[in-house]
C-alpha positions, 0 to 999 in steps of 0.5 A, a space after each residue: 770569286 773562286 779560281 777558274 771562274 768564268 765571265 758568266 760566273 762573274 756576272 752572276 756573282 755580281 748580280 747582273 741581268 742578261 745573257 752570256 754569248 759565246 766568247 763575249 758577254 751580252 747585255 749586263 742589264 738595261 736599267 730603267 729610270 728611277 725617281 726617289 727609289 734606289 735603282 736596281 742593281 746592275 753589274 759591270 765586268 772588266 773583261 780580260 784582254 792581253 796586251 795594251 788597252 785602248 785607254 785613249 781610244 773610245 773607238 777601238 774595236 777592243 771594246 766589243 769584247 766587253 759587256 755593256 752596262 746601261 746605268 740610269 742617271 739621276 739629278 744630284 739632290 743629296 747636297 746643295 748645290 742641287 741639279 733641278 732636272 735631269 738632262 740625260 737619262 743614262 750612261 753606257 759603260 764597258 770595262 777592260 783590264 790586262 792585269 796591269 791597267 784598268 780602262 773604262 769606255 763611257 758613252 752618253 747622249 749630248 747634242 753639243 760640245 762644251 769645251 771652253 770655260 767662261 762667263 756662264 760657260 761650263 764644260 762637259 765631263 764624266 767621272 768614275 768613282 771607285 772604293 779604295 778597298 774591296 768589299 762594301 763601298 763607302 757612302 755614295 756621297 763621295 765617301 766619308 771620313 775614314 772611308 775615302 774614294 778614288 775618283 777619275 774625271 775626264 774634262 772636255 776643257 782639259 782635252 782641249 787644253 792639250 791642243 793649245 786652243 783654249 782661252 779668252 781668244 777662243 771665246 771672244 775672237 775679237 778680244 783686245 789684249 792690254 800689256 800682259 805681265 809676261 810682256 814687260 817683266 822677267 819670267 819669274 816675276 811675271 809668274 807671280 801675277 798668275 796666282 793660280 798657276 804659281 800656287 799649283 792650282 790644277 785648274 789654272 795650268 796652261 800645259 797638261 799631259 792628260 785630260 783626266 784628273 785623279 782625286 781622293 775624297 772623304 765626303 762632299 767638300 773634301 776633294 783632293 787633287 792627286 798630282 800623279 799623271 798616271 791616268 790617260 783618256 780621250 773623248 770623241 763626240 759624234 754630233 749626238 753623244 760623247 764616247 770617252 775612254 780612260 784608264 789607269 794602273 790597277 796598282 793604285 800606289 798611294 791611293 788605295 788597294 790594287 784592283 784585282 780579280 777574285 775581289 768584290 768591287 763597286 763603281 759609280 759614275 757622274 756626268 756633267 752637261 756644260 750646255 745645261 750649266 752643270 758644274 760642281 754638285 750640279 751633276 747627274 750621278 749613278 749609284 754604286 753598282 757591283 764591279 768585278 775583274 775577269 780572271 785571265 
């Protein structure tokens, strides 16, 4: 991207379809559903904004300054376990950056809130996948050996964990507890009975600081949890859809190259519907689309 490039230039360079309004970009391109064919290219541009970004406020008016890309979603049928049928057609995405942080606002239709995991109960979630270096992206299959990707996933369950209102008591209000290890053993000894927590399994932790997990991967089955708590986020459900904001530092130390303007990036997304038993590879995904950061 040449010096002095405008938001319109960035959109054109990224291959977007849509009009550019005064002071703000119009639609970055509304895309139709696709079947076995690859989807048409869309583009998402992170608008430059001075000051703090609404990384955990999907309802902030600041998002109005960013272009919206409507991206088609498809059931994951590349590698088992497959998702048999799509439960949501599209994801609507906006992005902002301030030179230090990058943030996304992601919305999709979902008629229910699923934020408790249990027997045959699964959670709503959304993920953003980014290359670790600029240029041509890694394979859409969560990267490949020697071509890692950076993934950020917001989970409705992790957000509920922050309130302390999650667990067996919430799923089964009339549950009767037997004696627990914490009731009769010293804390250090009792902790040995909570194997997942003792091992540091991120899914087993009781206390959380963020509902967003950061991951690196080099293909299916290689997801590696990153313990750094640098990502923020929050989701809001309005009765018919989720709106999730999430953000993270543009300088991705230990993960990949910094996200900077004047470079060619890509971004991909995934959505899980808990009420339709989406989990793991049973998800909706969007292919890579061109992604650019607007120059200040």
